[in-house]
N, C-alpha and C positions, 0 to 999 in steps of 0.2 A: 414732103413728109406728114408722116402720117398725124392727124389730130385724136391725139391723145386726149382721151378726159378722166377725171376724177372718177372714183369708180360713184355710182350714189346705190339706194334703193331702188330706182327706179332702171337700174341700168341690169336687176340679178335675173330677171325673169328672161331677156334677151342669151345675155352668160350661161348658165344653165343649160337653156336651150340648144345651144353651141356645144355644149360637156358632154351632153347625152350622146353627142354621133363621133363623139372622140377615143370611144374607148377606153378602158381600163388608164385614169391618170391617177398624179400622186398629189397629194394635199393641198401642194401652191396651186395646184386649179382650183379649189374647195373657194367660192366667191364669197363665202363666209371668211374665208383664211383673209384674203386678198381687202376686205373691207377692213378686220378689224386689225388687221398688222399692217406698218406703215403706212404710205403713200403714192399706192398704185392707181397707176389710170392705165384706160382701156382703149380701144375702138377697135371698131366693126370693117372690118377689110374682107372686099371681099366674100362674105358667107362666112368668113371666121370672125374667131376673136381672138386680138393682141391683146398682149399687157406688158406696160411697157413699167419698169420696176424699178428700186433698187434693194443687193443682195449682195451682204458684208461690202457696203460703201462699192456696189460697182453698181452699173449702167447694165441692166441686163432684160430678154425680151424671154416672155416664156413660147415657149413649141408652141404656136400657133394650134386648133383646135373646132370643129366644123365638119361642115362637110364641102366636097368638092376638091378640084384640083387645090393644093397649096403652092403650086411654083411659083405664082404672081403674088400669090400671100407674103413667100421667100422674098421676092426681088424686094415688092414692098420691105420690107423688114434691113434689110441688108443694101436699099437705097437710107432709110431715113435714117441707120447709123453712119452713112457718111457722110449727110447732108446736118447734122449731127456731132461732126469729128467724134465718136465712140468707138470702137471696137463692137463688133458686128459679135454680141457673144449670146447665145440660144440658154437660158436652163431650161431644167424639168423633161430633160432629152427621154426619152425612152429607146430603148435597142430599136423597138422598130420604126420610129421617127428617125435615128441614126441611119437604118439603111437606109429609108427613104432618103435622104439628104445624100450620101452617096450615091444612088440614084442617079438622083438630078442633079449633085454638084458632082460628079467622082473626084476624088485626092485634092477637094480645098477646104474641104475641113478636118483639122482635126478633134478630138471628144476626149475628155478625163469623168470618169466615173469615181462619185463621191458616195464611197459608205456610208456615210455618218447621216447622206439624205434619204437614205434609200429609208421606204414606209414599209410599215410591220401589217401583212394584209391575217386576215384569222377568218375561218370559217366560221359564221354566227352559232350555228350552232353548237361549235366546241368550247364556247365562253358560254355559253345557256345552262351544258346540259355537263362538263369538267368530266365526260365519260372517259372510262380508259387509262391504265398504267401509266400514262406521262402526266394527265392533271389528278394522280395519288394524295403528293403534298398540297396543291392548290382544294380538295376538298377537304382534306384535313386540315388544315387552315381557316375554311370555310364554318366548318362543320365549329370547329376551336370557338368561333364568333358566337353563330348563333347561340351556342351554351352558354355563354357571356352577356350576351342581349338577347334570352330567349322575346324580348316585345319588342323588338327593331321592326320598324317596318320601310315601305319606300312607299317614293312619294312621288310625283312624278310634276316636275317644276312649273310652277302656272302664276298666275298674279298674284294671287293669293300668299304664296311662300313664298316670294322671288328675294322677298327682303332677310329672309332665312339663308338662303344659296349666298346668300354677298356678305355677310354677315363671318359666313364657316370661310369663306375664301380670304375673307378679309385676315381674320383671328393667322389660318395658317401661312399668310405672309411675316403677317408679325412678326409669328416664331420661326420662321425660316431666317427671317433680317437680325433676330435675337443670335442666334446662332451662328451665322455670317455677315457682319454686318456691310458689308462688302457685296455683298452679293449681288447678283444683276436681273432682279424681278420687274421692275418696272414696268420692259414694254410688255411681259406679261401680263402684267396685274393691269395695267391701262386696257389691256385686249378683251383679259376677262368684265370686267367692270360693265364694259359698253355693249359684251354679248350681251349679262344680263340684263342691263338696260332696253335694247331693243331686240332682247331671242324674238317675240310674236313678230316684227319688224322683218325681221333675218328668217327665219324658219325654224330654228334651234328646237330641239329638245332639248331634257333635263331631265333629272332625278337627285333626289334627295334622299338620302339615307337618316330616317333618327332613330332613337332609342327616347318613347318619350318631347320631352320639349328637345332635347341638345341632337343639335345636324351633326353626324358624324362622318361624312360624305357627299360630296357633293360631284356631278359629271353633265357635261353637255356635247353636241355636237346637233351633225347636220347632213342631206342627206347630196351623198359625191356626186352618184349614178343612179340609174334606175334600180341595179342593184345593191348598191355601198353606202351603209352608212361611214362615216365620220368621228370621230371620237376628238372633240377638239380641247376637251378641259377634266382632268381629271383632279380631285383633291380631296383628299382624307385625312383627317384629324389622329396624330402620334397615340391617345390615348383609348383608340379600342383599335389592338390590333383584332388583323382582319378588314379593314373596314375595308379598304383598298380592293381584296377579290369577291367583298360582296358586293360591292355598285357595279364591279365590274359583272359579274357573274347577274345579278341583279337586272340592270339596264339590259345588256342583251338579248334577256329574257321578255324583257316586257317591248325590245324592238321587234323578236321572233314573233310576235305574237300580235302585232300591231299594223305591223307589214310585214306579211307572207313572202313577198318577194324579193327583199331584203335576203343575201345573200353572206353580203363580207363584211366583215366589218375594220373597217382603215384607221391603225391607232398612229399611223406618223410618227414622225422618225426618231432616233434618240438622241441627234445631233453630236452622235460622238462620244455621250458622257458613257460611261464604264460601268457606273450603278443604274442607270436608265436601258441600255442594250442589255443589258444582264434580268432586269426584269419582261421588259419587251418578248425575251429569247425563251422565257419561263412560263410566258404565255403557247410557246409553240407554232407560233403564223405558219398560216400554208403554205405562204408564200412573199414574198417581197417585191414592189416595185424599185423597181432598177432604174435609176437615172442620170444624166449627165451633164456635163455642161459642152457645149459643142463651139470653136472660134474657127474663124477664115484663117487658115495656111497662109496666109498673104499677110494676114496681122502678126504682129510680134506676142508674145509666145507670154499671154500671159496668166494667172490662176488663184 
């Protein structure tokens, strides 16, 4: 049985080193996401990082990332599942991953693509510049915000203002719960609170949109790979129409200037929420990270 251990900050360097050699991956491979959400456990197997977690109340293994032959790693995962008496269910499987499964185990796996879990990937220049006809409405929205808030400014989140970001987030959740008392915000609120408390240790970077002493919006993310930055959180108050495009564009421009090697912004999945899907599509993603589940055919069908 694989000796999975809880993810700790000490695991971060090893995990991210494996990820650098894994090609384009979805946001579920972000160390920050794994650390902040749920109780994921990880182990280093044959130079690959293997993650064991709960997803939708099911035990799952992330498709392993790292350098070298994946077959002994996949064999170890399948044996671990057998010993635990659970289905061997792989998550975060890209088309390339599934092609490899078919090559190594012809006809033994079935797949199930999950559109709600596809990540939206944007060209950083598109979001920083908003050029062209396809972004005309976004530019109009942003210009209206700038006219209404001529003295607004953008500030990187630091130790000096992280409490301001936390207060804005608290206000945002209170307003949402007032609108929908049964809204399921607890896990996200806890994750964002932890992210703000440990932003330095996690390598998180963020930005505040301010108008005088009033915080209008905040965002926060981390490097997913050498050329991709993952946006984990973005919150804006309804009192400022256009605050979302303002923080979105401002953070993209900031990241482009600070990290010239960043080409892509991963704004994660829409979870099947109609409003969120519409919003993400409105920013014209360059492409999607398409992911599926994979299960051994000899096991009972269940997704």
